[in-house]
N, C-alpha and C positions, 0 to 999 in steps of 0.2 A: 433257314427255312428250308425244306424239302421239296421236290418239281417231282410232280407224277411223270411217270415215263411210260410209253405205250406199251402194251405186252408184246412180248418177241424183241425187245430193245432193252439193253440197258446201259446205265451209266454209273459203271461201277467206281468212278472217283468222288462221288457223290455222299456213298454209303460205307459202313465198315463192311469187311467180308463175312465177319462172323459175329453174333452178337455176344456181348462180354459178360456172361453168366457171374463168372468171379466178381467182377465189380458190385454186380447185384447183390452176391452173397456177402462181398465186406459189407455193403452199406444195411444190411439186414443184420448181421453181427455188431455194427457199431451202435445201432439202435437199441440192439437187445442188449447191448452192455449198458447204453444208456439208462435204460429202463430198469436194469439190476436184474434181468430173467435168465433164468436158467432154460437149459431146451426143453425140461419137463413143463415149465409153465407156459411157455410157448406152445406145446403140445396140449397142454388143457385149453390154452385159452382160443386156439385155432380150430380143435376139435378136429384134428386129423391124427392118424397113426403116428407112433413115435417113428416108427421106420419112413414113413412118408416125411416128415419133417427133418430129418436127421439123414436122409438120404439129398433131399434139397440143399441144406443149409451147409452141408458136407462137400458138396459136389459132386454125389453119385451118379446123379440124373440131375436134368435141368428143371423139370417141375412143369406143370400146365398152368395157365393163367388161372383158374381156381384155387389151386395150390398156393400160387405166390398170393392170391387175394387172400386167402385165410391166413396166411403168415403176415400179411401186411396188417389185416385188422388187428391181429394178435399182438403187434408191436405198434398199434395206435398211430398208424403212418397212413395216409393215402397209398394204394397198388401203385400209382405213377411215380409216386415219390422215390419207390424200390427200381422200378423199370427204366425211369431215366436214365441210368447208370447202365442200360443194354448197350448205349452208343459210345462209353466213353473208351478211350485209346488205352493201350499198357502204361501210356504217361499220367493217365489220370485215376487209373484204378487204385 
């Protein structure tokens, strides 16, 4: 459970320093493999540009919420199921 912290203060012990996009990409990759989808099928299903999908899934950029939302829908998984991995530590990724 997270505790709200007043603006101007920080409690760095209760949250990671950086979001773990690598863990999110790994979760998307695992789901894509489970469904037997190619990258091009994810592109078609998400209705995103190929460069956007490959850029996000291969880690060239982090992607926007809208991009991850479209990818999640292409993978038939709720967006939250992918984004839950943002807080995974290196030992969980």
